[in-house]
Structure formats: structure tokens, C-alpha cells
Backbone bond lengths (Angstrom), bond angles and torsions (degrees), N, CA, C in turn:
res aa  C-N    CA-C-N  psi(-1)  N-CA   C-N-CA  omega(-1)  CA-C   N-CA-C  phi
1 X - - - 1.515 - - 1.500 111.36 -
2 X 1.338 117.05 147.20 1.488 119.25 176.07 1.498 111.76 -77.70
3 X 1.299 117.11 174.87 1.419 122.11 179.39 1.543 109.39 -79.34
4 X 1.320 117.04 126.38 1.459 121.84 178.29 1.541 110.93 -81.34
5 X 1.361 115.51 165.44 1.510 117.83 174.67 1.529 110.79 -57.09
6 X 1.306 114.74 -42.60 1.496 118.04 -179.33 1.524 110.19 -61.89
7 X 1.328 116.40 -42.55 1.449 117.14 179.75 1.509 109.83 -65.52
8 X 1.332 120.57 -42.44 1.432 122.06 179.37 1.475 112.53 -60.82
9 X 1.353 115.88 -42.30 1.476 118.51 175.72 1.532 111.56 -59.39
10 X 1.350 112.82 -42.40 1.433 116.47 -179.64 1.564 112.84 -66.06
11 X 1.338 113.76 -33.02 1.476 117.45 175.39 1.500 111.59 -60.74
12 X 1.367 116.36 -51.33 1.444 118.98 -175.37 1.519 111.84 -66.54
13 X 1.356 115.62 -36.53 1.442 118.02 175.73 1.532 113.45 -64.64
14 X 1.336 114.42 -40.24 1.449 119.34 179.04 1.513 109.29 -66.88
15 X 1.318 118.57 -40.78 1.469 120.28 177.39 1.531 112.35 -60.83
16 X 1.333 111.36 -42.89 1.517 118.11 179.84 1.538 111.36 -60.86
17 X 1.309 115.46 -48.71 1.475 120.21 -177.55 1.548 108.81 -65.48
18 X 1.321 115.15 -44.87 1.426 118.37 177.38 1.513 115.76 -61.23
19 X 1.323 112.89 -32.45 1.454 120.55 177.84 1.553 110.75 -66.31
20 X 1.306 116.92 -44.37 1.447 122.13 176.36 1.554 109.85 -58.57
21 X 1.326 115.97 -47.22 1.466 118.54 -179.70 1.500 111.01 -65.19
22 X 1.308 116.91 -37.07 1.483 120.83 177.61 1.535 112.08 -62.28
23 X 1.332 114.14 -46.46 1.458 119.78 -179.04 1.531 111.05 -60.69
24 X 1.270 115.13 -36.73 1.468 118.73 -179.59 1.523 112.89 -75.04
25 X 1.365 113.13 -30.08 1.482 118.92 -172.87 1.517 114.61 -85.77
26 X 1.364 117.30 -32.97 1.433 117.90 -172.22 1.510 108.89 -135.96
27 X 1.299 117.02 154.49 1.453 121.50 172.27 1.515 111.55 -91.70
28 X 1.249 115.35 -171.70 1.498 121.76 179.23 1.515 106.54 -69.33
29 X 1.329 118.57 132.02 1.429 122.39 178.06 1.528 110.60 -76.67
30 X 1.306 117.49 149.09 1.418 121.53 179.81 1.510 109.63 -77.39
31 X 1.304 116.82 139.66 1.468 123.17 179.65 1.474 111.59 -82.63
32 X 1.331 116.17 140.34 1.475 118.99 167.75 1.497 107.91 -82.20
33 X 1.326 116.34 123.82 1.426 121.43 -177.55 1.531 112.22 -129.42
34 X 1.318 114.78 149.30 1.438 120.73 174.15 1.550 107.19 -74.42
35 X 1.281 118.75 149.31 1.493 120.35 -178.53 1.507 110.72 -84.69
36 X 1.302 116.39 141.85 1.425 124.72 173.36 1.508 111.62 79.83
37 X 1.344 113.96 171.07 1.462 122.26 179.40 1.544 110.97 -79.84
38 X 1.325 115.66 151.17 1.493 120.98 174.59 1.513 107.59 -122.10
39 X 1.330 116.63 130.57 1.419 122.63 -177.30 1.488 111.56 -113.64
40 X 1.310 117.32 147.72 1.464 121.23 178.25 1.541 109.91 -75.38
41 X 1.343 113.01 166.63 1.478 121.71 173.60 1.545 112.55 57.98
42 X 1.301 114.90 71.49 1.451 120.27 179.97 1.547 113.32 -73.38
43 X 1.314 118.08 -21.49 1.483 122.13 179.00 1.470 109.92 -99.87
44 X 1.297 118.21 95.57 1.456 122.48 -178.56 1.493 109.57 -66.11
45 X 1.369 113.85 132.29 1.445 119.52 178.12 1.557 114.12 81.31
46 X 1.299 118.71 -0.53 1.449 122.89 -177.30 1.567 108.67 -126.25
47 X 1.296 115.74 138.06 1.465 119.13 178.38 1.539 108.19 -66.83
48 X 1.281 116.42 141.90 1.436 122.19 178.83 1.511 111.71 -106.87
49 X 1.328 116.58 149.47 1.442 123.67 -172.16 1.549 108.72 -110.01
50 X 1.323 115.08 138.96 1.433 120.85 168.54 1.530 108.74 -120.73
51 X 1.298 117.47 136.40 1.463 124.26 179.52 1.584 106.10 -112.75
52 X 1.350 110.87 127.75 1.462 118.21 -179.28 1.527 109.03 -125.40
53 X 1.315 117.18 122.03 1.449 120.67 174.22 1.587 109.78 -91.82
54 X 1.296 117.51 153.86 1.416 121.13 -176.66 1.528 111.46 60.64
55 X 1.417 112.62 40.83 1.451 117.56 -171.15 1.496 117.97 -90.75
56 X 1.330 117.79 8.12 1.429 122.72 -175.48 1.528 111.42 -83.06
57 X 1.276 120.50 -18.31 1.444 121.90 -179.17 1.535 110.51 -161.08
58 X 1.361 115.25 173.41 1.450 123.13 172.75 1.520 115.01 59.23
59 X 1.347 114.25 -139.99 1.442 120.50 -177.44 1.541 111.26 -61.80
60 X 1.290 118.70 -39.58 1.485 120.66 178.09 1.488 113.54 -61.03
61 X 1.342 115.92 -42.42 1.482 119.76 175.25 1.512 112.10 -62.87
62 X 1.332 116.00 -40.44 1.463 120.14 -178.62 1.538 108.61 -65.77
63 X 1.328 119.36 -41.08 1.438 120.60 175.28 1.529 111.05 -57.55
64 X 1.337 116.53 -44.14 1.434 120.58 -176.53 1.542 107.17 -64.31
65 X 1.302 121.41 -40.41 1.423 124.63 179.53 1.544 112.11 -62.46
66 X 1.323 113.64 -46.22 1.470 120.04 -178.28 1.503 111.67 -67.00
67 X 1.338 117.02 -40.29 1.473 120.28 179.46 1.530 112.46 -72.13
68 X 1.294 118.22 -35.78 1.427 123.62 171.86 1.534 110.99 -59.58
69 X 1.275 116.79 -42.51 1.472 121.52 179.53 1.551 111.00 -64.06
70 X 1.351 114.70 -26.15 1.446 119.61 176.73 1.542 112.64 -87.98
71 X 1.373 112.86 8.98 1.482 119.82 176.41 1.507 113.53 74.26
72 X 1.324 119.34 25.28 1.452 120.89 172.75 1.573 106.88 -83.48
73 X 1.336 112.25 136.12 1.482 115.94 164.96 1.556 105.34 -71.75
74 X 1.316 115.08 155.88 1.471 118.25 -170.52 1.522 112.06 -126.81
75 X 1.337 113.21 148.39 1.500 120.28 162.97 1.495 103.68 -120.01
76 X 1.355 116.24 117.89 1.470 121.37 -177.27 1.514 108.78 -107.60
77 X 1.306 116.74 130.09 1.456 122.42 -176.50 1.507 109.82 -122.74
78 X 1.318 118.19 127.80 1.477 124.43 172.65 1.486 107.16 -168.72
79 X 1.385 113.57 174.75 1.440 119.47 -178.36 1.543 113.05 -79.40
80 X 1.337 116.27 -31.62 1.448 122.43 -171.82 1.529 112.68 -86.77
81 X 1.283 118.56 88.09 1.444 122.25 -170.88 1.542 111.71 -63.02
82 X 1.328 118.31 -41.76 1.459 119.68 -177.65 1.520 108.97 -64.05
83 X 1.306 119.17 -42.36 1.442 124.71 178.54 1.526 109.91 -62.80
84 X 1.356 116.29 -44.25 1.469 120.20 179.79 1.562 111.14 -61.30
85 X 1.322 113.21 -42.15 1.482 113.35 -178.28 1.523 112.20 -67.02
86 X 1.302 115.14 -32.97 1.478 119.10 175.48 1.504 111.34 -63.96
87 X 1.332 117.19 -43.64 1.449 121.97 174.76 1.500 112.47 -62.77
88 X 1.289 118.29 -44.20 1.432 122.61 175.66 1.506 114.71 -56.08
89 X 1.296 115.20 -45.17 1.462 118.86 -179.41 1.542 110.90 -65.85
90 X 1.300 112.79 -42.13 1.522 116.43 178.25 1.526 112.09 -61.03
91 X 1.321 118.35 -41.11 1.409 122.42 -177.66 1.550 110.43 -71.50
92 X 1.269 115.94 -40.07 1.488 121.09 178.89 1.542 108.41 -64.31
93 X 1.315 117.77 -43.21 1.496 119.39 -177.30 1.504 108.79 -69.95
94 X 1.311 121.64 -37.45 1.407 123.10 -172.67 1.519 113.60 -81.45
95 X 1.379 115.58 -37.72 1.492 118.38 -174.07 1.495 116.19 -118.28
96 X 1.359 117.07 -1.34 1.435 119.92 175.74 1.529 112.80 67.20
97 X 1.295 119.03 31.30 1.467 123.61 -179.97 1.531 108.17 -104.21
98 X 1.365 114.00 161.25 1.386 119.86 172.54 1.551 110.71 -87.93
99 X 1.340 117.07 136.49 1.476 119.17 -175.92 1.522 107.74 -132.02
100 X 1.332 115.37 120.50 1.456 123.93 177.38 1.535 107.53 -99.79
101 X 1.322 115.56 132.39 1.446 120.27 178.80 1.524 110.78 -106.28
102 X 1.323 118.47 126.94 1.485 122.55 173.68 1.515 105.59 -120.81
103 X 1.339 117.32 108.57 1.440 122.41 172.63 1.547 107.61 -80.33
104 X 1.300 116.48 115.90 1.447 120.32 -175.58 1.543 110.15 -153.97
105 X 1.278 115.56 146.34 1.490 124.83 173.98 1.552 104.17 -105.77
106 X 1.309 116.91 104.17 1.482 122.63 -174.30 1.500 111.95 -72.39
107 X 1.355 121.03 1.45 1.421 121.53 171.25 1.520 110.16 -86.22
108 X 1.311 116.49 -8.84 1.496 123.10 -178.75 1.516 109.10 -100.62
109 X 1.360 115.91 128.56 1.452 120.16 -175.26 1.549 111.53 -57.66
110 X 1.342 115.85 -45.51 1.460 119.34 -177.17 1.537 111.96 -60.43
111 X 1.313 119.03 -42.04 1.445 123.18 177.19 1.478 111.71 -66.56
112 X 1.351 118.83 -41.91 1.436 124.58 179.11 1.577 108.01 -62.08
113 X 1.302 117.25 -45.96 1.491 120.03 -179.95 1.523 108.67 -61.23
114 X 1.334 118.79 -37.22 1.458 119.59 -177.41 1.498 113.12 -68.90
115 X 1.368 117.39 -38.07 1.455 119.56 177.42 1.529 109.96 -69.18
116 X 1.344 115.62 -44.31 1.478 120.32 -178.23 1.581 108.75 -58.17
117 X 1.347 115.16 -41.80 1.452 117.78 -176.30 1.531 110.05 -66.56
118 X 1.353 117.25 -32.05 1.458 121.68 177.97 1.489 109.91 -64.62
119 X 1.336 117.34 -45.68 1.450 122.65 -179.06 1.577 110.80 -64.02
120 X 1.298 116.81 -39.55 1.429 120.09 -173.85 1.521 112.96 -63.59
121 X 1.338 116.40 -23.35 1.507 117.23 -177.04 1.521 113.80 -100.32
122 X 1.370 115.83 2.69 1.435 117.87 -177.61 1.536 107.82 -82.54
123 X 1.367 117.49 136.54 1.424 122.57 178.57 1.537 112.18 -104.76
124 X 1.334 115.92 7.26 1.471 119.30 -178.64 1.525 111.44 -141.79
125 X 1.326 116.66 29.17 1.468 120.20 176.30 1.505 109.84 -76.41
126 X 1.364 117.01 116.71 1.469 117.30 -177.56 1.492 111.30 -105.46
127 X 1.370 117.21 -28.06 1.486 121.30 -175.94 1.495 110.88 -139.00
128 X 1.378 116.80 133.86 1.413 124.11 170.07 1.485 107.43 -119.78
129 X 1.347 116.69 129.27 1.466 122.90 176.21 1.531 106.40 -115.74
130 X 1.342 116.85 107.44 1.450 122.51 175.75 1.533 106.19 -89.02
131 X 1.368 116.13 94.57 1.451 121.61 -172.90 1.512 116.14 -115.20
132 X 1.332 117.03 -21.21 1.499 121.97 -173.71 1.517 108.35 -56.37
133 X 1.296 116.96 137.02 1.489 121.24 177.30 1.509 112.01 -178.05
134 X 1.323 114.03 172.56 1.452 118.70 175.68 1.560 107.71 -162.58
135 X 1.322 115.93 167.67 1.516 122.12 -178.87 1.468 110.95 -128.44
136 X 1.294 116.92 169.49 1.461 124.23 173.88 1.528 110.31 -134.58
137 X 1.293 119.37 164.45 1.446 123.42 176.30 1.520 110.82 -135.42
138 X 1.287 115.66 70.82 1.474 119.68 178.97 1.544 109.14 -158.11
139 X 1.321 111.27 155.94 1.477 115.28 -178.99 1.535 110.55 -61.62
140 X 1.329 117.20 141.26 1.419 121.86 -175.30 1.543 112.16 -58.99
141 X 1.362 117.18 -41.13 1.457 120.40 -176.38 1.540 111.04 -69.25
142 X 1.296 117.77 -23.99 1.494 120.75 178.08 1.522 114.57 -95.71
143 X 1.304 115.03 0.94 1.453 119.23 -173.72 1.524 114.20 -85.34
144 X 1.271 118.47 166.38 1.452 123.81 173.79 1.505 108.09 -78.79
145 X 1.344 117.26 114.83 1.493 121.51 -175.82 1.522 110.35 -59.92
146 X 1.330 118.68 -34.48 1.469 121.28 178.81 1.560 110.51 -59.47
147 X 1.332 114.50 -40.92 1.486 118.09 177.59 1.508 110.64 -65.57
148 X 1.327 118.16 -39.62 1.470 120.69 175.45 1.463 114.12 -61.24
149 X 1.366 116.06 -41.55 1.450 121.71 176.66 1.521 111.45 -64.40
150 X 1.369 117.38 -40.72 1.411 121.83 176.61 1.532 112.61 -59.72
151 X 1.323 115.63 -40.47 1.475 120.30 178.40 1.531 111.09 -60.62
152 X 1.360 115.08 -49.84 1.464 118.14 179.31 1.551 111.29 -60.02
153 X 1.330 115.41 -41.40 1.439 119.90 179.03 1.524 112.85 -64.38
154 X 1.299 118.22 -44.20 1.440 123.61 -176.31 1.559 111.06 -70.85
155 X 1.310 115.16 -48.77 1.481 118.27 -175.65 1.518 112.74 -75.85
156 X 1.325 115.95 -43.52 1.484 118.72 -171.77 1.529 110.73 -100.39
157 X 1.325 118.75 -59.02 1.467 120.18 -173.35 1.509 111.61 -64.44
158 X 1.308 119.05 -46.39 1.472 122.44 -179.21 1.528 111.01 -62.14
159 X 1.299 115.52 -45.21 1.510 116.83 179.73 1.510 112.32 -64.52
160 X 1.342 116.39 -41.03 1.478 119.82 176.83 1.517 110.17 -62.83
161 X 1.294 118.33 -46.94 1.474 123.65 -173.92 1.562 109.72 -66.05
162 X 1.311 116.66 -46.19 1.480 116.97 -179.69 1.532 110.34 -69.77
163 X 1.306 117.72 -33.36 1.476 119.65 174.74 1.532 108.73 -60.88
164 X 1.329 115.91 -45.60 1.467 121.23 -178.65 1.506 109.81 -60.28
165 X 1.307 116.20 -38.36 1.483 120.71 -177.90 1.461 112.69 -71.03
166 X 1.362 116.32 -33.54 1.477 121.08 -176.72 1.495 113.84 -82.42
167 X 1.326 118.30 -30.64 1.496 122.45 -168.34 1.529 113.71 -63.48
168 X 1.366 122.00 -45.45 1.470 119.54 -173.76 1.559 111.85 -55.80
169 X 1.369 116.74 -44.29 1.436 118.37 178.03 1.498 113.33 -63.82
170 X 1.326 117.61 -42.95 1.465 120.80 178.53 1.471 112.92 -64.88
171 X 1.340 119.09 -37.43 1.445 123.20 177.39 1.523 109.81 -66.75
172 X 1.310 118.67 -42.17 1.450 121.81 178.10 1.473 112.26 -61.60
173 X 1.333 118.26 -32.36 1.496 124.00 179.34 1.499 112.24 -89.71
174 X 1.314 118.22 -7.44 1.413 125.54 -176.74 1.587 112.37 56.26
175 X 1.320 113.01 37.55 1.500 118.99 -176.65 1.507 109.42 -166.44
176 X 1.336 112.08 137.56 1.469 118.76 175.84 1.565 110.80 160.11
177 X 1.268 114.60 171.79 1.517 119.69 179.23 1.489 108.91 -151.94
178 X 1.352 116.01 140.01 1.412 122.09 175.47 1.546 108.45 -130.24
179 X 1.335 115.39 125.39 1.446 123.56 176.03 1.507 111.06 -109.09
180 X 1.302 119.29 117.50 1.465 123.09 174.01 1.518 106.28 -98.39
181 X 1.340 114.48 121.38 1.487 118.62 -176.86 1.543 105.51 -84.36
182 X 1.313 113.52 108.34 1.473 122.33 178.77 1.481 107.21 -100.18
183 X 1.354 118.17 -136.91 1.453 121.14 -177.52 1.536 109.15 -168.14
184 X 1.315 117.09 153.38 1.434 121.18 173.69 1.580 110.02 -61.75
185 X 1.360 114.82 -21.61 1.454 120.89 176.80 1.529 110.82 -64.66
186 X 1.352 118.10 -16.60 1.497 116.89 176.18 1.502 112.76 -64.38
187 X 1.319 121.14 -15.02 1.443 123.06 -174.16 1.508 112.49 -95.93
188 X 1.359 116.00 -2.12 1.471 116.62 177.46 1.542 107.16 -153.78
189 X 1.293 118.99 170.99 1.420 124.88 -179.84 1.496 113.29 -96.32
190 X 1.358 114.84 141.74 1.499 119.54 -174.96 1.569 107.41 -121.94
191 X 1.323 116.77 104.96 1.402 120.05 167.16 1.546 112.38 -53.87
192 X 1.283 117.93 141.85 1.492 123.43 -174.94 1.501 115.19 73.04
193 X 1.267 117.18 3.37 1.458 122.70 175.35 1.519 110.01 -153.46
194 X 1.307 116.21 46.86 1.450 121.53 -167.08 1.508 113.31 -64.53
195 X 1.354 117.73 -39.16 1.469 118.71 -179.64 1.470 111.18 -76.96
196 X 1.310 120.12 -18.17 1.478 118.43 177.27 1.514 108.77 -70.63
197 X 1.315 119.45 -46.95 1.476 120.94 173.58 1.480 112.23 -57.88
198 X 1.372 115.51 -43.94 1.519 120.15 -173.36 1.516 109.69 -65.69
199 X 1.348 117.62 -45.28 1.462 120.18 -177.35 1.515 112.48 -70.19
200 X 1.322 115.97 -35.11 1.452 117.65 178.33 1.563 110.54 -70.34
201 X 1.347 115.79 -34.95 1.476 117.66 175.18 1.527 111.15 -64.47
202 X 1.337 115.20 -36.41 1.466 119.40 173.50 1.508 110.88 -58.24
203 X 1.268 119.86 -43.24 1.486 123.02 -178.34 1.540 109.86 -63.91
204 X 1.277 117.21 -38.41 1.508 120.37 176.64 1.519 111.30 -63.10
205 X 1.315 115.31 -46.78 1.460 120.49 -176.26 1.539 108.84 -67.93
206 X 1.331 115.28 -44.93 1.481 121.88 -178.87 1.511 109.10 -58.91
207 X 1.347 117.58 -48.40 1.470 122.66 -176.58 1.525 110.56 -66.79
208 X 1.330 118.43 -40.96 1.470 121.31 179.35 1.561 110.41 -65.02
209 X 1.312 116.08 -45.32 1.464 118.51 179.73 1.544 110.35 -65.03
210 X 1.370 114.92 -43.00 1.472 118.01 179.83 1.553 110.54 -61.48
211 X 1.302 117.79 -39.15 1.478 121.59 175.92 1.536 109.18 -54.28
212 X 1.271 118.77 -44.07 1.462 121.06 177.95 1.499 114.74 -55.69
213 X 1.363 113.08 -36.52 1.501 118.35 -178.75 1.525 110.22 -77.66
214 X 1.338 117.66 -21.49 1.466 120.60 -170.97 1.503 114.75 -100.65
215 X 1.354 116.90 -0.27 1.466 120.09 -178.22 1.527 106.88 -55.67
216 X 1.359 113.33 133.18 1.452 121.19 177.77 1.521 115.66 78.93
217 X 1.374 118.66 1.01 1.428 122.10 -176.91 1.504 114.64 -87.25
218 X 1.344 117.19 -16.91 1.424 119.98 -174.12 1.512 113.13 90.13
219 X 1.318 116.97 0.11 1.471 121.32 -179.53 1.523 109.29 -113.03
220 X 1.314 114.48 126.57 1.491 122.36 -178.69 1.543 110.04 -98.64
221 X 1.309 116.84 148.88 1.458 121.66 170.27 1.468 107.48 -134.05
222 X 1.330 114.21 150.83 1.489 120.31 -179.19 1.527 109.06 -148.61
223 X 1.336 116.71 138.71 1.439 122.07 166.21 1.514 108.44 -101.63
224 X 1.316 116.29 115.45 1.455 121.53 179.58 1.529 109.26 -92.73
225 X 1.324 115.65 123.37 1.448 121.04 -173.23 1.505 111.82 -118.06
226 X 1.328 118.32 75.77 1.478 119.72 176.44 1.515 113.76 -73.36
227 X 1.336 115.20 160.18 1.391 120.47 171.24 1.531 110.17 -99.75
228 X 1.346 116.72 -140.83 1.472 119.36 178.47 1.518 109.14 -63.84
229 X 1.339 115.06 125.27 1.473 119.61 -178.10 1.519 109.62 -132.31
230 X 1.329 115.00 138.21 1.455 118.52 -177.62 1.535 111.50 -72.79
231 X 1.339 117.39 94.45 1.407 125.13 179.52 1.552 107.83 -147.22
232 X 1.327 117.81 -175.97 1.491 121.63 175.82 1.462 113.72 -71.83
233 X 1.347 117.44 -14.78 1.460 121.26 -171.99 1.481 112.35 -51.71
234 X 1.378 116.23 -53.25 1.480 117.86 -172.60 1.518 110.01 -78.79
235 X 1.337 120.62 -22.34 1.485 119.20 177.58 1.486 110.62 -68.19
236 X 1.344 119.61 -19.14 1.439 121.34 -179.72 1.539 113.70 -88.21
237 X 1.309 115.93 -8.03 1.456 121.41 -178.87 1.498 112.39 -80.13
238 X 1.296 120.86 123.17 1.440 123.89 179.40 1.575 109.64 -69.18
239 X 1.302 115.07 140.95 1.446 121.91 176.56 1.559 114.39 64.71
240 X 1.363 115.68 18.40 1.470 118.81 176.36 1.518 109.21 -104.71
241 X 1.344 115.45 122.42 1.444 120.93 -178.46 1.526 110.10 -104.63
242 X 1.314 115.43 101.14 1.446 120.07 -175.49 1.517 111.82 -62.54
243 X 1.302 116.87 -34.84 1.443 119.58 -179.17 1.503 114.39 -72.35
244 X 1.332 115.87 -4.07 1.503 120.08 178.22 1.495 111.18 -84.68
245 X 1.316 119.49 -2.28 1.493 125.05 -176.30 1.520 110.37 -110.72
246 X 1.227 120.53 136.13 1.489 122.89 174.71 1.481 114.60 -56.82
247 X 1.294 119.99 140.46 1.451 123.55 -178.11 1.539 111.85 -61.84
248 X 1.355 117.14 -27.61 1.456 118.81 177.97 1.515 113.99 -60.31
249 X 1.298 118.36 -21.51 1.434 121.33 178.95 1.485 114.60 -77.47
250 X 1.358 118.51 -13.16 1.456 123.35 -171.35 1.522 112.45 -99.42
251 X 1.363 115.46 145.52 1.422 121.31 168.48 1.526 107.81 -123.84
252 X 1.357 115.08 165.88 1.483 116.05 174.35 1.532 108.06 -101.25
253 X 1.323 114.42 164.98 1.476 120.89 -175.51 1.512 113.71 -62.10
254 X 1.329 115.59 -35.03 1.462 118.38 176.87 1.515 110.62 -60.24
255 X 1.332 119.80 -46.74 1.458 121.65 -179.61 1.563 111.79 -59.44
256 X 1.355 113.23 -42.23 1.489 119.58 179.48 1.514 111.86 -62.98
257 X 1.293 115.47 -50.14 1.518 118.44 -175.20 1.528 111.59 -71.76
258 X 1.371 118.24 -43.02 1.430 116.97 176.89 1.520 112.12 -60.34
259 X 1.311 117.94 -40.03 1.434 119.23 175.59 1.526 113.82 -64.49
260 X 1.275 116.98 -38.52 1.474 119.31 179.42 1.556 110.99 -65.40
261 X 1.322 115.32 -44.55 1.477 117.43 -177.52 1.578 108.61 -66.50
262 X 1.306 117.20 -38.07 1.469 119.11 177.40 1.493 110.07 -63.71
263 X 1.391 117.25 -40.22 1.441 122.11 -177.70 1.532 110.43 -69.28
264 X 1.320 115.64 -31.67 1.487 118.44 177.18 1.515 109.86 -62.77
265 X 1.287 117.94 -41.78 1.459 121.56 178.58 1.541 111.86 -64.82
266 X 1.322 114.11 -40.72 1.478 118.81 -177.23 1.544 112.80 -79.61
267 X 1.315 115.46 -16.80 1.487 119.13 173.96 1.517 115.81 103.19
268 X 1.325 122.12 11.13 1.451 120.54 -179.68 1.565 108.74 -67.76
269 X 1.296 116.20 125.92 1.508 120.04 179.90 1.551 109.15 -85.76
270 X 1.327 116.89 -44.15 1.446 119.87 169.43 1.510 108.54 -107.00
271 X 1.365 116.37 115.83 1.433 117.51 -176.98 1.504 110.98 -119.74
272 X 1.360 116.92 122.96 1.426 123.21 179.36 1.550 106.90 -111.35
273 X 1.291 119.62 112.20 1.434 119.01 -177.81 1.550 115.16 -78.61
274 X 1.318 118.03 140.00 1.438 121.24 176.02 1.527 111.93 91.18
275 X 1.315 115.21 136.19 1.497 118.77 -177.81 1.536 112.25 -63.98
276 X 1.343 116.14 -39.43 1.500 114.70 178.38 1.489 114.18 -67.36
277 X 1.341 116.63 -36.36 1.493 119.48 177.30 1.501 109.03 -65.92
278 X 1.320 118.44 -40.83 1.479 120.98 176.98 1.519 109.52 -57.46
279 X 1.335 118.06 -43.95 1.412 122.95 179.85 1.546 111.67 -63.50
280 X 1.340 114.87 -40.39 1.486 119.89 179.88 1.538 109.65 -66.47
281 X 1.340 115.36 -41.88 1.463 117.81 178.43 1.475 112.46 -62.90
282 X 1.339 117.80 -41.45 1.448 122.65 178.63 1.515 110.02 -63.83
283 X 1.340 114.49 -41.51 1.449 119.31 175.33 1.491 112.84 -61.03
284 X 1.331 114.87 -40.56 1.473 120.25 -178.84 1.482 112.06 -60.27
285 X 1.346 115.80 -34.64 1.513 120.00 -177.82 1.542 109.96 -65.83
286 X 1.320 120.90 -20.06 1.473 122.96 -176.98 1.502 109.07 -83.82
287 X 1.352 119.98 -17.14 1.496 121.15 -177.77 1.516 110.42 92.41
288 X 1.328 119.05 -10.12 1.461 121.25 -178.88 1.495 111.85 -58.54
289 X 1.336 118.10 -46.52 1.457 121.02 -177.66 1.481 113.02 -65.22
290 X 1.308 119.11 -30.28 1.429 122.61 176.53 1.513 111.27 -59.98
291 X 1.330 113.12 -45.24 1.490 119.36 179.38 1.516 111.06 -63.57
292 X 1.356 117.11 -45.73 1.419 121.06 -179.00 1.561 111.43 -62.59
293 X 1.316 115.78 -48.62 1.428 122.89 -178.49 1.525 111.58 -60.03
294 X 1.333 115.67 -41.33 1.457 118.97 -179.43 1.544 112.14 -62.62
295 X 1.309 114.68 -31.71 1.492 118.69 -179.57 1.480 115.18 -79.04
296 X 1.324 117.46 -38.21 1.463 122.19 -172.26 1.544 113.81 -99.70
297 X 1.343 118.69 -10.39 1.435 119.47 -176.06 1.521 110.57 -117.24
298 X 1.301 119.71 14.56 1.499 122.06 178.92 1.488 110.61 -66.03
């Protein structure tokens, strides 16, 4: 059954009351940060490359636009080749950068190998954005298992594999940055989207652990954890009614990406954009949201 108006009202009331309790019970948590400042363009006199997956729309497209404005040459990866080529032409015309298009489905091993091989040979890769992803809205037992496997592959395996391909060159140059696009859903469980929460939680743990290995290397990593964002992502979800959520919960892609790039420079390893999303993430750590979600989203 879908969420009724009464259930939704109960959800927001529960979140509000839990928030008051949380604010009284705990202070602001300390952020895990990379040490020292991080500056762009580690290769003086040479153009630097940024690779963005899921670059045909939404947060990935916004990353591509912002990085092109910083004069990064781009490698754009997504399934929709025609759309990618349109984006590439637009960015080339506007910013005068070189844009390489790789049409690939990163749930497919052959395509993932092809993209990883391209990253391995680059001698000027400065930034990797692992953004490609999708969600579902159905009970796990009733879902298509192939779709669940694709989600694990795309969110977890592809991000890990491409990170592994990019790191040796970055480490050799003592400079680089990798942003894994996670979600505020990593901080709590979501009935009807169990693997989304699970794979995003993996990205947070993977990124945090990798950060510990990279201290002092000149390479930064970040798990970006946005909440509801105005993109195509939610329009593709079956049985999801965007107009059923208050506008205050939503951010736009520009806000998310600008915040992420600023946080990369300042050293945030887990970055949650927006005050409300930060509050929700903190609330999620207490387990309160798990209880509420289990009751209203069954």
C-alpha cells in the first residue's frame, strides 16, 4: 500500500519530535576532514581531465558543467550517447574545453572494463566523479533480482573499480580527487528501496576507509550525500509522487555540486549538502528514522 495523507502527517510529526529530542540529546558531531588545503590543477602548464559518470543529466551533468567552467577537459560517461554528444558540444562551445564521450552501461562488465582501461592510461586525470546510479520503489522480495544486481554493480562495484583504475596515476602525481555520489539515505534504511540504502552506505564506508589510506598522499576522496534533488532521478521512480513532499526538502543540482566542490577543497570526507539534510543524516544515525520509515512505508 502507498503512504496515506495520515501516514505522511505522522511521519513529519515524528521527524519533528525526534528532531527536538535529538537536538537536546547530542551536540554537533565532529567532521572527518582531510588535513591541509587542496588546490586545483596539480599539473602546471598541462590541461587536466575530469571524468564524470552518469553525466547526461542531473547531478552528473551539473558536475560536468562546473568542471568545464574551471577549464577541465572532460570524459563523460553515460548510456545515452546522443544526449552525451549534445552535452559535449555545448560544453566545448561554451568553455573551449576538450570533451570525450564514452557511451557505456556500467552495469555491464565489458563496458566497465573499457572505462577503467581508459582511466588507467591517463597521465593528467585530476578528478573522478562516480555519479551513475538509480533507485527503485518496490519490495525486495517482489522485485526483479537482475535489477537489484545491477544496482549493486553500478553503485558499489563500478565506483570501486573506477576508483582503483584512477588512483595509481593520482598517487604517482601526488594530486587528485575522487567524489563518490552517495545519498543521505546511507544514514538510514528505506523499505521498498533496501539496496539503495545498502549500496550508498557502502560508498560512505568505502570512501572513509580509503581516506585513511590516502592521508598525506595529495589525493582527496569525498562521499557526497545529497537528499531530495530536482533532477530526472525521482521522475524515473515508479509510484513516487514528487508533489507529495514539501518543497523545503528539495535542493537543486547547482546547490549540491557547488557545495561538494567547496567541501572537497576544505577536506570534508563525508559531505551532506544543506542544513536540513545534515539534520536528517544526524537523525538517521540515531535509528529513529528507521523506526518511522518501517511503520509508514511498509
